[in-house]
LUMZABA-246294 format. One record per residue (C-alpha): residue in three letters; x, y negated, z; residue number from 1. Coordinates in pm, 1 decimal. Layout:
<kevex><residuo>ALA</residuo><u>X</u><v>Y</v><w>Z</w><num>NUM</num></kevex>
...
# end
This chain:
<kevex><residuo>UNK</residuo><u>6438.1</u><v>-7987.3</v><w>5229.1</w><num>1</num></kevex>
<kevex><residuo>UNK</residuo><u>6447.6</u><v>-8316.2</v><w>5059.7</w><num>2</num></kevex>
<kevex><residuo>UNK</residuo><u>6499.6</u><v>-8606.9</v><w>5328.8</w><num>3</num></kevex>
<kevex><residuo>UNK</residuo><u>6269.8</u><v>-8770.0</v><w>5159.2</w><num>4</num></kevex>
<kevex><residuo>UNK</residuo><u>5979.3</u><v>-8483.2</v><w>5244.0</w><num>5</num></kevex>
<kevex><residuo>UNK</residuo><u>6079.3</u><v>-8482.0</v><w>5582.6</w><num>6</num></kevex>
<kevex><residuo>UNK</residuo><u>5831.2</u><v>-8604.7</v><w>5848.2</w><num>7</num></kevex>
<kevex><residuo>UNK</residuo><u>5933.6</u><v>-8871.1</v><w>6135.6</w><num>8</num></kevex>
<kevex><residuo>UNK</residuo><u>5985.4</u><v>-8614.1</v><w>6404.1</w><num>9</num></kevex>
<kevex><residuo>UNK</residuo><u>6174.4</u><v>-8413.1</v><w>6147.3</w><num>10</num></kevex>
<kevex><residuo>UNK</residuo><u>6410.1</u><v>-8710.1</v><w>6053.0</w><num>11</num></kevex>
<kevex><residuo>UNK</residuo><u>6463.2</u><v>-8784.1</v><w>6440.5</w><num>12</num></kevex>
<kevex><residuo>UNK</residuo><u>6550.4</u><v>-8430.1</v><w>6533.0</w><num>13</num></kevex>
<kevex><residuo>UNK</residuo><u>6804.5</u><v>-8410.0</v><w>6265.4</w><num>14</num></kevex>
<kevex><residuo>UNK</residuo><u>6947.0</u><v>-8772.0</v><w>6333.7</w><num>15</num></kevex>
<kevex><residuo>UNK</residuo><u>6988.6</u><v>-8604.3</v><w>6689.9</w><num>16</num></kevex>
<kevex><residuo>UNK</residuo><u>7167.1</u><v>-8290.6</v><w>6583.7</w><num>17</num></kevex>
<kevex><residuo>UNK</residuo><u>7404.7</u><v>-8487.2</v><w>6374.9</w><num>18</num></kevex>
<kevex><residuo>UNK</residuo><u>7509.8</u><v>-8745.4</v><w>6673.7</w><num>19</num></kevex>
<kevex><residuo>UNK</residuo><u>7511.3</u><v>-8435.5</v><w>6914.0</w><num>20</num></kevex>
<kevex><residuo>UNK</residuo><u>7896.6</u><v>-8364.6</v><w>6819.5</w><num>21</num></kevex>
<kevex><residuo>UNK</residuo><u>8001.4</u><v>-8721.8</v><w>6812.2</w><num>22</num></kevex>
<kevex><residuo>UNK</residuo><u>7853.1</u><v>-8772.9</v><w>7138.2</w><num>23</num></kevex>
<kevex><residuo>UNK</residuo><u>7983.8</u><v>-8484.5</v><w>7274.1</w><num>24</num></kevex>
<kevex><residuo>UNK</residuo><u>8320.1</u><v>-8604.1</v><w>7156.9</w><num>25</num></kevex>
<kevex><residuo>UNK</residuo><u>8307.4</u><v>-8961.3</v><w>7362.4</w><num>26</num></kevex>
<kevex><residuo>UNK</residuo><u>8167.6</u><v>-8777.6</v><w>7647.2</w><num>27</num></kevex>
<kevex><residuo>UNK</residuo><u>8501.5</u><v>-8546.4</v><w>7665.7</w><num>28</num></kevex>
<kevex><residuo>UNK</residuo><u>8761.1</u><v>-8881.3</v><w>7629.9</w><num>29</num></kevex>
<kevex><residuo>UNK</residuo><u>8550.4</u><v>-9021.7</v><w>7901.1</w><num>30</num></kevex>
<kevex><residuo>UNK</residuo><u>8575.2</u><v>-8728.9</v><w>8125.2</w><num>31</num></kevex>
<kevex><residuo>UNK</residuo><u>8954.6</u><v>-8691.1</v><w>7989.3</w><num>32</num></kevex>
<kevex><residuo>UNK</residuo><u>9082.0</u><v>-9019.9</v><w>8123.4</w><num>33</num></kevex>
<kevex><residuo>UNK</residuo><u>9116.4</u><v>-9379.6</v><w>8017.9</w><num>34</num></kevex>
<kevex><residuo>UNK</residuo><u>9469.9</u><v>-9341.5</v><w>7840.0</w><num>35</num></kevex>
<kevex><residuo>UNK</residuo><u>9444.3</u><v>-9082.1</v><w>7563.7</w><num>36</num></kevex>
<kevex><residuo>UNK</residuo><u>9805.7</u><v>-9122.5</v><w>7411.9</w><num>37</num></kevex>
<kevex><residuo>UNK</residuo><u>10100.0</u><v>-9330.0</v><w>7565.7</w><num>38</num></kevex>
<kevex><residuo>UNK</residuo><u>10416.5</u><v>-9395.8</v><w>7396.8</w><num>39</num></kevex>
<kevex><residuo>UNK</residuo><u>10714.0</u><v>-9625.2</v><w>7513.0</w><num>40</num></kevex>
<kevex><residuo>UNK</residuo><u>11028.0</u><v>-9737.5</v><w>7365.6</w><num>41</num></kevex>
<kevex><residuo>UNK</residuo><u>11322.2</u><v>-9877.0</v><w>7549.2</w><num>42</num></kevex>
<kevex><residuo>UNK</residuo><u>11639.9</u><v>-10038.1</v><w>7467.6</w><num>43</num></kevex>
<kevex><residuo>UNK</residuo><u>11881.5</u><v>-10163.2</v><w>7733.3</w><num>44</num></kevex>
<kevex><residuo>UNK</residuo><u>12228.9</u><v>-10282.0</v><w>7797.4</w><num>45</num></kevex>
<kevex><residuo>UNK</residuo><u>12459.6</u><v>-10365.3</v><w>8067.8</w><num>46</num></kevex>
<kevex><residuo>UNK</residuo><u>12761.5</u><v>-10506.5</v><w>8127.5</w><num>47</num></kevex>
<kevex><residuo>UNK</residuo><u>12934.5</u><v>-10485.7</v><w>8463.3</w><num>48</num></kevex>
<kevex><residuo>UNK</residuo><u>13252.6</u><v>-10717.3</v><w>8545.3</w><num>49</num></kevex>
<kevex><residuo>UNK</residuo><u>13306.2</u><v>-10803.6</v><w>8887.3</w><num>50</num></kevex>
<kevex><residuo>UNK</residuo><u>13045.6</u><v>-10617.9</v><w>9063.1</w><num>51</num></kevex>
<kevex><residuo>UNK</residuo><u>13170.0</u><v>-10293.4</v><w>9310.5</w><num>52</num></kevex>
<kevex><residuo>UNK</residuo><u>12889.0</u><v>-10073.7</v><w>9425.9</w><num>53</num></kevex>
<kevex><residuo>UNK</residuo><u>12992.6</u><v>-10123.0</v><w>9804.8</w><num>54</num></kevex>
<kevex><residuo>UNK</residuo><u>12996.8</u><v>-10490.0</v><w>9801.2</w><num>55</num></kevex>
<kevex><residuo>UNK</residuo><u>12665.2</u><v>-10530.3</v><w>9632.7</w><num>56</num></kevex>
<kevex><residuo>UNK</residuo><u>12557.6</u><v>-10292.4</v><w>9962.8</w><num>57</num></kevex>
<kevex><residuo>UNK</residuo><u>12714.9</u><v>-10492.5</v><w>10200.6</w><num>58</num></kevex>
<kevex><residuo>UNK</residuo><u>12670.4</u><v>-10808.9</v><w>10100.0</w><num>59</num></kevex>
<kevex><residuo>UNK</residuo><u>12319.6</u><v>-10860.8</v><w>9975.7</w><num>60</num></kevex>
<kevex><residuo>UNK</residuo><u>12147.8</u><v>-11006.0</v><w>9699.6</w><num>61</num></kevex>
<kevex><residuo>UNK</residuo><u>11925.3</u><v>-11294.5</v><w>9701.8</w><num>62</num></kevex>
<kevex><residuo>UNK</residuo><u>11688.4</u><v>-11389.7</v><w>9386.0</w><num>63</num></kevex>
<kevex><residuo>UNK</residuo><u>11670.1</u><v>-11741.5</v><w>9251.3</w><num>64</num></kevex>
<kevex><residuo>UNK</residuo><u>11431.7</u><v>-11891.8</v><w>9006.7</w><num>65</num></kevex>
<kevex><residuo>UNK</residuo><u>11372.5</u><v>-11696.5</v><w>8688.4</w><num>66</num></kevex>
<kevex><residuo>UNK</residuo><u>11407.7</u><v>-11880.6</v><w>8374.0</w><num>67</num></kevex>
<kevex><residuo>UNK</residuo><u>11145.1</u><v>-11808.3</v><w>8042.9</w><num>68</num></kevex>
<kevex><residuo>UNK</residuo><u>11091.3</u><v>-11890.8</v><w>7711.9</w><num>69</num></kevex>
<kevex><residuo>UNK</residuo><u>10900.9</u><v>-12217.4</v><w>7646.2</w><num>70</num></kevex>
<kevex><residuo>UNK</residuo><u>10523.7</u><v>-12133.2</v><w>7687.8</w><num>71</num></kevex>
<kevex><residuo>UNK</residuo><u>10560.5</u><v>-11869.9</v><w>7979.9</w><num>72</num></kevex>
<kevex><residuo>UNK</residuo><u>10665.1</u><v>-12054.9</v><w>8252.2</w><num>73</num></kevex>
<kevex><residuo>UNK</residuo><u>10379.4</u><v>-11973.6</v><w>8454.8</w><num>74</num></kevex>
<kevex><residuo>UNK</residuo><u>10491.8</u><v>-11589.7</v><w>8445.6</w><num>75</num></kevex>
<kevex><residuo>UNK</residuo><u>10850.0</u><v>-11673.9</v><w>8613.4</w><num>76</num></kevex>
<kevex><residuo>UNK</residuo><u>10706.4</u><v>-11602.6</v><w>8960.4</w><num>77</num></kevex>
<kevex><residuo>UNK</residuo><u>10499.0</u><v>-11303.3</v><w>8877.4</w><num>78</num></kevex>
<kevex><residuo>UNK</residuo><u>10828.5</u><v>-11164.3</v><w>8698.6</w><num>79</num></kevex>
<kevex><residuo>UNK</residuo><u>11013.4</u><v>-11201.6</v><w>9023.5</w><num>80</num></kevex>
<kevex><residuo>UNK</residuo><u>10745.5</u><v>-11061.5</v><w>9237.1</w><num>81</num></kevex>
<kevex><residuo>UNK</residuo><u>10687.4</u><v>-10762.7</v><w>9042.0</w><num>82</num></kevex>
<kevex><residuo>UNK</residuo><u>11131.6</u><v>-10735.5</v><w>8974.7</w><num>83</num></kevex>
<kevex><residuo>UNK</residuo><u>11199.9</u><v>-10732.3</v><w>9352.0</w><num>84</num></kevex>
<kevex><residuo>UNK</residuo><u>10903.5</u><v>-10501.2</v><w>9433.9</w><num>85</num></kevex>
<kevex><residuo>UNK</residuo><u>11069.0</u><v>-10239.8</v><w>9190.0</w><num>86</num></kevex>
<kevex><residuo>UNK</residuo><u>11427.9</u><v>-10297.1</v><w>9314.5</w><num>87</num></kevex>
<kevex><residuo>UNK</residuo><u>11301.1</u><v>-10235.3</v><w>9694.9</w><num>88</num></kevex>
<kevex><residuo>UNK</residuo><u>11159.5</u><v>-9925.4</v><w>9610.6</w><num>89</num></kevex>
<kevex><residuo>UNK</residuo><u>11447.5</u><v>-9784.4</v><w>9408.4</w><num>90</num></kevex>
<kevex><residuo>UNK</residuo><u>11743.3</u><v>-9959.0</v><w>9615.6</w><num>91</num></kevex>
<kevex><residuo>UNK</residuo><u>11610.3</u><v>-9932.4</v><w>9995.5</w><num>92</num></kevex>
<kevex><residuo>UNK</residuo><u>12009.3</u><v>-9939.4</v><w>10076.4</w><num>93</num></kevex>
<kevex><residuo>UNK</residuo><u>12016.9</u><v>-10308.2</v><w>9945.8</w><num>94</num></kevex>
<kevex><residuo>UNK</residuo><u>11963.3</u><v>-10622.2</v><w>10155.5</w><num>95</num></kevex>
<kevex><residuo>UNK</residuo><u>11721.5</u><v>-10821.4</v><w>9927.0</w><num>96</num></kevex>
<kevex><residuo>UNK</residuo><u>11603.1</u><v>-11171.9</v><w>9976.6</w><num>97</num></kevex>
<kevex><residuo>UNK</residuo><u>11301.4</u><v>-11246.3</v><w>9733.3</w><num>98</num></kevex>
<kevex><residuo>UNK</residuo><u>11220.3</u><v>-11556.6</v><w>9568.5</w><num>99</num></kevex>
<kevex><residuo>UNK</residuo><u>11001.1</u><v>-11703.9</v><w>9802.0</w><num>100</num></kevex>
<kevex><residuo>UNK</residuo><u>11237.5</u><v>-11662.9</v><w>10140.9</w><num>101</num></kevex>
<kevex><residuo>UNK</residuo><u>11525.3</u><v>-11782.0</v><w>9889.5</w><num>102</num></kevex>
<kevex><residuo>UNK</residuo><u>11317.8</u><v>-12101.5</v><w>9803.4</w><num>103</num></kevex>
<kevex><residuo>UNK</residuo><u>11205.1</u><v>-12171.2</v><w>10157.1</w><num>104</num></kevex>
<kevex><residuo>UNK</residuo><u>11580.3</u><v>-12124.7</v><w>10277.4</w><num>105</num></kevex>
<kevex><residuo>UNK</residuo><u>11682.5</u><v>-12415.8</v><w>9996.6</w><num>106</num></kevex>
<kevex><residuo>UNK</residuo><u>11433.6</u><v>-12633.5</v><w>10124.6</w><num>107</num></kevex>
<kevex><residuo>UNK</residuo><u>11482.2</u><v>-12613.2</v><w>10467.7</w><num>108</num></kevex>
<kevex><residuo>UNK</residuo><u>11872.6</u><v>-12690.8</v><w>10445.9</w><num>109</num></kevex>
<kevex><residuo>UNK</residuo><u>11775.9</u><v>-13004.6</v><w>10207.8</w><num>110</num></kevex>
<kevex><residuo>UNK</residuo><u>11910.1</u><v>-12856.1</v><w>9871.6</w><num>111</num></kevex>
<kevex><residuo>UNK</residuo><u>11644.1</u><v>-12940.7</v><w>9636.6</w><num>112</num></kevex>
<kevex><residuo>UNK</residuo><u>11793.7</u><v>-13192.6</v><w>9436.5</w><num>113</num></kevex>
<kevex><residuo>UNK</residuo><u>12127.5</u><v>-12989.9</v><w>9382.8</w><num>114</num></kevex>
<kevex><residuo>UNK</residuo><u>11914.0</u><v>-12670.3</v><w>9312.3</w><num>115</num></kevex>
<kevex><residuo>UNK</residuo><u>11701.4</u><v>-12831.0</v><w>9046.3</w><num>116</num></kevex>
<kevex><residuo>UNK</residuo><u>12029.6</u><v>-13018.9</v><w>8911.4</w><num>117</num></kevex>
<kevex><residuo>UNK</residuo><u>12169.0</u><v>-12703.6</v><w>8864.3</w><num>118</num></kevex>
<kevex><residuo>UNK</residuo><u>11860.6</u><v>-12530.1</v><w>8686.2</w><num>119</num></kevex>
<kevex><residuo>UNK</residuo><u>11877.3</u><v>-12891.2</v><w>8454.2</w><num>120</num></kevex>
<kevex><residuo>UNK</residuo><u>12203.7</u><v>-12783.9</v><w>8325.9</w><num>121</num></kevex>
<kevex><residuo>UNK</residuo><u>12188.1</u><v>-12427.5</v><w>8300.8</w><num>122</num></kevex>
<kevex><residuo>UNK</residuo><u>12027.9</u><v>-12449.8</v><w>7938.8</w><num>123</num></kevex>
<kevex><residuo>UNK</residuo><u>12285.9</u><v>-12684.6</v><w>7816.1</w><num>124</num></kevex>
<kevex><residuo>UNK</residuo><u>12592.7</u><v>-12501.8</v><w>7975.5</w><num>125</num></kevex>
<kevex><residuo>UNK</residuo><u>12493.6</u><v>-12121.5</v><w>8047.9</w><num>126</num></kevex>
<kevex><residuo>UNK</residuo><u>12683.9</u><v>-12191.3</v><w>8369.9</w><num>127</num></kevex>
<kevex><residuo>UNK</residuo><u>12521.0</u><v>-12257.7</v><w>8730.0</w><num>128</num></kevex>
<kevex><residuo>UNK</residuo><u>12722.0</u><v>-12460.0</v><w>8911.9</w><num>129</num></kevex>
<kevex><residuo>UNK</residuo><u>12960.0</u><v>-12302.9</v><w>9174.2</w><num>130</num></kevex>
<kevex><residuo>UNK</residuo><u>12911.4</u><v>-12528.9</v><w>9462.4</w><num>131</num></kevex>
<kevex><residuo>UNK</residuo><u>12524.0</u><v>-12535.3</v><w>9451.7</w><num>132</num></kevex>
<kevex><residuo>UNK</residuo><u>12566.1</u><v>-12128.1</v><w>9424.3</w><num>133</num></kevex>
<kevex><residuo>UNK</residuo><u>12790.9</u><v>-12109.1</v><w>9699.2</w><num>134</num></kevex>
<kevex><residuo>UNK</residuo><u>12551.4</u><v>-12332.2</v><w>9914.4</w><num>135</num></kevex>
<kevex><residuo>UNK</residuo><u>12270.1</u><v>-12075.1</v><w>9828.0</w><num>136</num></kevex>
<kevex><residuo>UNK</residuo><u>12446.0</u><v>-11820.1</v><w>9914.5</w><num>137</num></kevex>
<kevex><residuo>UNK</residuo><u>12533.7</u><v>-11941.6</v><w>10277.0</w><num>138</num></kevex>
<kevex><residuo>UNK</residuo><u>12166.5</u><v>-12040.6</v><w>10333.2</w><num>139</num></kevex>
<kevex><residuo>UNK</residuo><u>12065.5</u><v>-11707.6</v><w>10217.2</w><num>140</num></kevex>
<kevex><residuo>UNK</residuo><u>12309.6</u><v>-11485.8</v><w>10389.6</w><num>141</num></kevex>
<kevex><residuo>UNK</residuo><u>12401.6</u><v>-11330.1</v><w>10074.3</w><num>142</num></kevex>
<kevex><residuo>UNK</residuo><u>12679.5</u><v>-11304.9</v><w>9844.2</w><num>143</num></kevex>
<kevex><residuo>UNK</residuo><u>12496.1</u><v>-11206.2</v><w>9531.8</w><num>144</num></kevex>
<kevex><residuo>UNK</residuo><u>12216.4</u><v>-11427.5</v><w>9362.1</w><num>145</num></kevex>
<kevex><residuo>UNK</residuo><u>12008.8</u><v>-11260.0</v><w>9099.6</w><num>146</num></kevex>
<kevex><residuo>UNK</residuo><u>11870.0</u><v>-11450.1</v><w>8815.6</w><num>147</num></kevex>
<kevex><residuo>UNK</residuo><u>11589.8</u><v>-11299.2</v><w>8559.7</w><num>148</num></kevex>
<kevex><residuo>UNK</residuo><u>11497.9</u><v>-11451.3</v><w>8239.7</w><num>149</num></kevex>
<kevex><residuo>UNK</residuo><u>11193.5</u><v>-11352.0</v><w>8054.7</w><num>150</num></kevex>
<kevex><residuo>UNK</residuo><u>11303.5</u><v>-11383.6</v><w>7659.4</w><num>151</num></kevex>
<kevex><residuo>UNK</residuo><u>10955.9</u><v>-11295.0</v><w>7542.4</w><num>152</num></kevex>
<kevex><residuo>UNK</residuo><u>10638.7</u><v>-11111.5</v><w>7613.3</w><num>153</num></kevex>
<kevex><residuo>UNK</residuo><u>10339.8</u><v>-11032.0</v><w>7389.6</w><num>154</num></kevex>
<kevex><residuo>UNK</residuo><u>10039.7</u><v>-10802.9</v><w>7451.1</w><num>155</num></kevex>
<kevex><residuo>UNK</residuo><u>9795.4</u><v>-10708.1</v><w>7173.7</w><num>156</num></kevex>
<kevex><residuo>UNK</residuo><u>9438.7</u><v>-10492.6</v><w>7167.0</w><num>157</num></kevex>
<kevex><residuo>UNK</residuo><u>9328.1</u><v>-10319.1</v><w>6869.5</w><num>158</num></kevex>
<kevex><residuo>UNK</residuo><u>9023.0</u><v>-10131.7</v><w>6776.0</w><num>159</num></kevex>
<kevex><residuo>UNK</residuo><u>9143.8</u><v>-9776.6</v><w>6698.3</w><num>160</num></kevex>
<kevex><residuo>UNK</residuo><u>8848.6</u><v>-9551.0</v><w>6618.1</w><num>161</num></kevex>
<kevex><residuo>UNK</residuo><u>8454.6</u><v>-9600.1</v><w>6601.2</w><num>162</num></kevex>
<kevex><residuo>UNK</residuo><u>8139.0</u><v>-9376.1</v><w>6543.6</w><num>163</num></kevex>
<kevex><residuo>UNK</residuo><u>7796.4</u><v>-9516.4</v><w>6466.7</w><num>164</num></kevex>
<kevex><residuo>UNK</residuo><u>7891.4</u><v>-9879.4</v><w>6519.5</w><num>165</num></kevex>
<kevex><residuo>UNK</residuo><u>8013.6</u><v>-9809.7</v><w>6865.7</w><num>166</num></kevex>
<kevex><residuo>UNK</residuo><u>8381.7</u><v>-9893.3</v><w>6946.4</w><num>167</num></kevex>
<kevex><residuo>UNK</residuo><u>8551.4</u><v>-9598.0</v><w>7126.9</w><num>168</num></kevex>
<kevex><residuo>UNK</residuo><u>8932.1</u><v>-9649.0</v><w>7140.8</w><num>169</num></kevex>
<kevex><residuo>UNK</residuo><u>9140.1</u><v>-9936.8</v><w>7169.9</w><num>170</num></kevex>
<kevex><residuo>UNK</residuo><u>9538.7</u><v>-9941.0</v><w>7114.9</w><num>171</num></kevex>
<kevex><residuo>UNK</residuo><u>9669.7</u><v>-10134.5</v><w>7360.8</w><num>172</num></kevex>
<kevex><residuo>UNK</residuo><u>10024.8</u><v>-10280.8</v><w>7296.0</w><num>173</num></kevex>
<kevex><residuo>UNK</residuo><u>10290.1</u><v>-10472.1</v><w>7502.6</w><num>174</num></kevex>
<kevex><residuo>UNK</residuo><u>10658.8</u><v>-10585.5</v><w>7452.2</w><num>175</num></kevex>
<kevex><residuo>UNK</residuo><u>10872.9</u><v>-10759.0</v><w>7699.3</w><num>176</num></kevex>
<kevex><residuo>UNK</residuo><u>11222.0</u><v>-10879.0</v><w>7669.1</w><num>177</num></kevex>
<kevex><residuo>UNK</residuo><u>11384.0</u><v>-10930.1</v><w>7992.2</w><num>178</num></kevex>
<kevex><residuo>UNK</residuo><u>11750.3</u><v>-11024.6</v><w>8136.8</w><num>179</num></kevex>
<kevex><residuo>UNK</residuo><u>11929.7</u><v>-11006.7</v><w>8455.6</w><num>180</num></kevex>
<kevex><residuo>UNK</residuo><u>12238.9</u><v>-11176.6</v><w>8582.9</w><num>181</num></kevex>
<kevex><residuo>UNK</residuo><u>12389.0</u><v>-11124.7</v><w>8892.1</w><num>182</num></kevex>
<kevex><residuo>UNK</residuo><u>12599.2</u><v>-11405.6</v><w>9033.8</w><num>183</num></kevex>
<kevex><residuo>UNK</residuo><u>12913.8</u><v>-11426.1</v><w>9258.3</w><num>184</num></kevex>
<kevex><residuo>UNK</residuo><u>12830.1</u><v>-11712.6</v><w>9519.9</w><num>185</num></kevex>
<kevex><residuo>UNK</residuo><u>13159.2</u><v>-11723.1</v><w>9648.7</w><num>186</num></kevex>
<kevex><residuo>UNK</residuo><u>13338.8</u><v>-11770.6</v><w>9327.3</w><num>187</num></kevex>
<kevex><residuo>UNK</residuo><u>13088.1</u><v>-11865.0</v><w>9072.5</w><num>188</num></kevex>
<kevex><residuo>UNK</residuo><u>13126.0</u><v>-11540.0</v><w>8834.7</w><num>189</num></kevex>
<kevex><residuo>UNK</residuo><u>12897.8</u><v>-11353.2</v><w>8663.6</w><num>190</num></kevex>
<kevex><residuo>UNK</residuo><u>12929.1</u><v>-11031.7</v><w>8863.3</w><num>191</num></kevex>
<kevex><residuo>UNK</residuo><u>12702.9</u><v>-10822.8</v><w>8647.5</w><num>192</num></kevex>
<kevex><residuo>UNK</residuo><u>12477.4</u><v>-10855.6</v><w>8359.6</w><num>193</num></kevex>
<kevex><residuo>UNK</residuo><u>12200.4</u><v>-10632.4</v><w>8169.9</w><num>194</num></kevex>
<kevex><residuo>UNK</residuo><u>11902.4</u><v>-10678.7</v><w>7935.4</w><num>195</num></kevex>
<kevex><residuo>UNK</residuo><u>11610.8</u><v>-10473.0</v><w>7881.1</w><num>196</num></kevex>
<kevex><residuo>UNK</residuo><u>11378.9</u><v>-10467.5</v><w>7592.0</w><num>197</num></kevex>
<kevex><residuo>UNK</residuo><u>11045.0</u><v>-10239.3</v><w>7628.4</w><num>198</num></kevex>
<kevex><residuo>UNK</residuo><u>10742.3</u><v>-10167.8</v><w>7384.9</w><num>199</num></kevex>
<kevex><residuo>UNK</residuo><u>10466.2</u><v>-9983.6</v><w>7516.7</w><num>200</num></kevex>
<kevex><residuo>UNK</residuo><u>10139.8</u><v>-9882.4</v><w>7369.5</w><num>201</num></kevex>
<kevex><residuo>UNK</residuo><u>9865.6</u><v>-9649.4</v><w>7446.7</w><num>202</num></kevex>
<kevex><residuo>UNK</residuo><u>9501.8</u><v>-9565.4</v><w>7308.9</w><num>203</num></kevex>
<kevex><residuo>UNK</residuo><u>9211.8</u><v>-9670.9</v><w>7573.5</w><num>204</num></kevex>
<kevex><residuo>UNK</residuo><u>8872.6</u><v>-9616.9</v><w>7675.3</w><num>205</num></kevex>
<kevex><residuo>UNK</residuo><u>8890.4</u><v>-9945.2</v><w>7854.4</w><num>206</num></kevex>
<kevex><residuo>UNK</residuo><u>8926.9</u><v>-10328.4</v><w>7730.7</w><num>207</num></kevex>
<kevex><residuo>UNK</residuo><u>9177.0</u><v>-10459.6</v><w>7973.1</w><num>208</num></kevex>
<kevex><residuo>UNK</residuo><u>9498.9</u><v>-10499.9</v><w>7802.3</w><num>209</num></kevex>
<kevex><residuo>UNK</residuo><u>9841.0</u><v>-10374.9</v><w>7959.6</w><num>210</num></kevex>
<kevex><residuo>UNK</residuo><u>9906.2</u><v>-10608.3</v><w>8231.2</w><num>211</num></kevex>
<kevex><residuo>UNK</residuo><u>10254.4</u><v>-10839.4</v><w>8252.0</w><num>212</num></kevex>
<kevex><residuo>UNK</residuo><u>10310.6</u><v>-10671.9</v><w>8561.9</w><num>213</num></kevex>
<kevex><residuo>UNK</residuo><u>10292.1</u><v>-10278.0</v><w>8437.9</w><num>214</num></kevex>
<kevex><residuo>UNK</residuo><u>10528.5</u><v>-10370.6</v><w>8159.2</w><num>215</num></kevex>
<kevex><residuo>UNK</residuo><u>10793.7</u><v>-10560.3</v><w>8401.0</w><num>216</num></kevex>
<kevex><residuo>UNK</residuo><u>10821.5</u><v>-10279.2</v><w>8612.2</w><num>217</num></kevex>
<kevex><residuo>UNK</residuo><u>10830.0</u><v>-10015.6</v><w>8374.5</w><num>218</num></kevex>
<kevex><residuo>UNK</residuo><u>11134.2</u><v>-10241.6</v><w>8224.5</w><num>219</num></kevex>
<kevex><residuo>UNK</residuo><u>11277.1</u><v>-10269.4</v><w>8562.4</w><num>220</num></kevex>
<kevex><residuo>UNK</residuo><u>11267.9</u><v>-9951.2</v><w>8639.1</w><num>221</num></kevex>
<kevex><residuo>UNK</residuo><u>11521.7</u><v>-9870.4</v><w>8361.1</w><num>222</num></kevex>
<kevex><residuo>UNK</residuo><u>11719.4</u><v>-10182.3</v><w>8428.3</w><num>223</num></kevex>
<kevex><residuo>UNK</residuo><u>11786.4</u><v>-10100.4</v><w>8786.4</w><num>224</num></kevex>
<kevex><residuo>UNK</residuo><u>11916.4</u><v>-9754.3</v><w>8692.8</w><num>225</num></kevex>
<kevex><residuo>UNK</residuo><u>12252.5</u><v>-9924.2</v><w>8567.3</w><num>226</num></kevex>
<kevex><residuo>UNK</residuo><u>12290.8</u><v>-10135.4</v><w>8851.6</w><num>227</num></kevex>
<kevex><residuo>UNK</residuo><u>12622.6</u><v>-9989.6</v><w>9062.1</w><num>228</num></kevex>
# end
């Protein structure tokens, strides 16, 4: 039968029959969950110089203010919060002082000026002042001071597949470069440092992009595995 000879009722019925497999596919995707496929690629490197496992366990570690690339300064607090949470879960054997507690101890001790100057000098020298490190170690009751660096973060969401003019899947991608330096507050040496690059992608039915917290936690898991 030619389409031109079909009645409106017949045309509607035919359209419904054609749409049923597509709608069935859409329903199957929804029932199967939000993430359809997922891929993750990581690259990491670590260098232990003066950090002994037993010393890390017995001496404690405090987080100081992270650094970040220009334009992502607002992510520093979230970076420290997410990383510290993963470290606490992965290494319950460590005594960890989170960033808010470190900052509170520095403020109570009247070290804000010295602390600020230490970070102002750091971009030029790549060195934290030993005397200031010693004071921060003393007020936090820890020997080791951890500083995170956010080297870059990017997230994107692109349409992946659509039918009948309806967007069904989107490809969510996110990439992160993160570094960790652990300083010895007694002698001013870098006791350990490591870096992690992570790229994550998955196809999803949801519109939300991969969150910053989610990517940081994934990268933190990989980096923490390399700690002594």
